[in-house]
N, C-alpha and C positions, 0 to 999 in steps of 0.2 A: 788840510782843511783845519779852521779853527773850530771850537766847539760851537760856537754861535753860527757859523756855516753850516755846520751837520744840522743843528737844529731847523734852520732856515730850510734846507731840503726836505727835512721830515716834513713838515708842514706845508711845503709848496708842491712836493711831488709822491710824498708818501713812505719815502724810503731814504736811507743814505747807508752808506759802506764806508768800513774802517777795513781798508785792506792790509792783509798780511798782518793783522792785529797780533797773533800768536807765533811765536817762535817755531823753526822746524822741529826743535825738540819736544815742543809744548803739544804740537800736531801730532807726532807721532805716538805721544803718551796718551793722547786722547782717542786715536785710533787703537791703542792695544786696549783701554781700559773698554771700548764699546766692544770690540773683536771679543775678548775673552768672556764677557757676558753673553756674547750671541753664542760662542762656544759650550758655554756653561749650561745653554737651554737646547744643546743638542745640534747646532748650526742648523736650523730648520732652512729650507730652500728660499732663496729671494726671487719668488716666482712670478709670472708674468699678470696673475690676477691680483695682485696687491702690488703696492709700492714697497716693498722690503720687510724688513722688522723691527718692529716698534719697542721702544725700551720707554715705558709709558705708564706711571710717573718715573722719571729717573732716580728718585730717592725712595725709598732706601737702596735700590737695586745695584746703583753704580757709586756708592759713596765716594770713591777716589776721583771723581770729577768735581767736588765740592770745592778744591782751591781755585779753579778756572772760573768759577763764578763771579769771583771778586775780579772786575774789570773796571778798571778807574776811569779811564777815559772815556769806554762805554757808559757807565753808570753817572757820570757826570753830564753826557747828553741826554740821557733819560730822564736825570732831575729837572734840568732846564727845561726840558719839553714839555715834563708834566706840571713843571710849576710846584713843585714837590718833591721831598726825600722818597728815592724810588724804593718799592716793597716788592719783591720776590713773590710770586703767587701761583707759579706754575712751571714744571721741567718737563722736557720729554727729549726723546732722541730716536734716529730713524738710520738705518744700516740699509743699502738697496745694493744692485749689481745688475749686471747686463742681462739678467733675465726677468729682471722686474718690469712693471708696466713701464710704458712709453711715455705716459703723463699722469699726474697723481689727480688731477682734474683741479679746476678753479674753484676757490673757496676763500674765505675771510674769517676773523676769529671775534669779531665785535659782537653780535647780537644774543639774545638769550637771557632769562631772567629779567634781572632790574635795567639790562642794556637794553634800551629801545632804539635801534637804528633811526627810526624817523627823527630825533632830537639831534643828528648829527651837523644838519646844516646851523642849527642854532648855538653850537657849542664854540667857546672862544680859546679852547686849548684841548691837546689832546690828552686823551683819558688812559688809556692802556697801551703799552707798546711792546711789541717783540724783539729781541734778538736772534739771529741765527747764525749760529756758529758752524765755519766748514772747514774741518781739517783737510779734506781734500780739494779745497777750492768749490766755486761755483763756476764751471767753465763748460764748453761745449764736450770736452771729453770727460769730465767728472759728472757732468748732468747741471744743466742750469736753474736757477731759481728766475722766474719769469714774473713780472709785475704789470699790472695795469695802473699807471701813474695817478694818482688823485690829491686835491688838495684835501687840507684836515676837516673842511667843511663842507665840502663836495656831498652831494647824496649818497647811500650807499649805491641804490639803484638794485635792478634785476640782477640775477645769476648771469653772467656772460655768456654761458652756453658750454660748448664742449670743445675740444681742441683750441687752432691758433685763433687769436681775435685782434682786431685792428687796434692799433696802437700798442699793443704788447710789447714790453721792454725785457728783453734777455738780460741779467745781472751776470756781469764776468768778473771774477775776482779770484785771485789767486789762492793757494793753499792759507790757512790760516785765519782766511778772513772773517769779519762779523758784519751781517747784513741787520740793521737796526730798523723796524717797519711799524706803522701804524696797524694795531689790529682790524682796521677797516679796509686795509688794503686788499683788493684782488688779487689772489697769486696762485701761482701754479709752479709745477716742476719738472722737468725734463729728464728722463734716462740719457747718461751719456754715451758718448759714442766709442769709449775707452772699454777696455775688458777688465777694470779694477771695481773695487767697491767704492761708493759712496756713502759716506757718513755725515749726518747732520745732527747737533744737538741745539735746543734751544729754550728760551726763558720767555715768561711774560712778565712785565712790571706794571704796576701802577702804584699811583702816590700813595703815601701812609694815611693822608687824611680822607682820602676815597674808600669808603668801609663796604660798598657794594660787592656781593659775592658773584662769582661767574661760574657756568657751567662747566669752564676747562681749569679751575682751580684744582690742585692736588698738593699731595704732602709735601713738603719742603723740609720742616725742621725734625729730620727724623734724627734717633739717637746716634745713627752711625756716623754724623756729622758733625757730634759734638766736638769732638777734639779740633778739627778744623776751624769751625766757628770760633772756639775761645782764642785759636792761633793766629786768626786773619780778622782785623777788626773790621774791615769793609765788608766782609762776608757776614760777620754778626750784624751788621748795621742794615743791611738789606732783607735779613729774615726775623730778627728779634728787636722789640721795642716794648 
């Protein structure tokens, strides 16, 4: 798919997929970074009453992840969809396993503060977009991302409820895939059928000209990533201006 086709998908269904964006070596490195941090915290159990272990915010907790934030193709899609240069405003990660909750529960990331969901039907562009990166893939074995497709200016609507919903779509993509989606997309995630660990890390972006604060904004420009930022121009461009 071309960049414009990915942007069209974002606008028409609320999400688009870059399959196997990261190499096998990159995926293993990302797994190792997250697992090392989990172990550094005493390997807390990934138990049933929570959907795993959060690394939230990611910086400065796992600064070795910083080079992977510079995703040229993904950032080009984001910039075209936002109609502005993309600015990184949120980072988080999650590790879960076969003992974690069966579903995380339906949610979206749009509302709060200056972000009034009532204005969504009047908007002419996407305003804030997520990338969700899956070193283990998003499959029935590793655990699916589940989405309720929507156009960019469809009303947000009420909370869908609990469990399976009419029209839900399971996102199936191999290890290393990146799913890009609108913050107004209702989405859920399922526990995998396999015995392994499910790892996810994600980012939120909005345009540099959009100065609205959001309740989920968190620390990005930690001192621990200064070297990476200075060595990777694209990383610096999405963090500093």
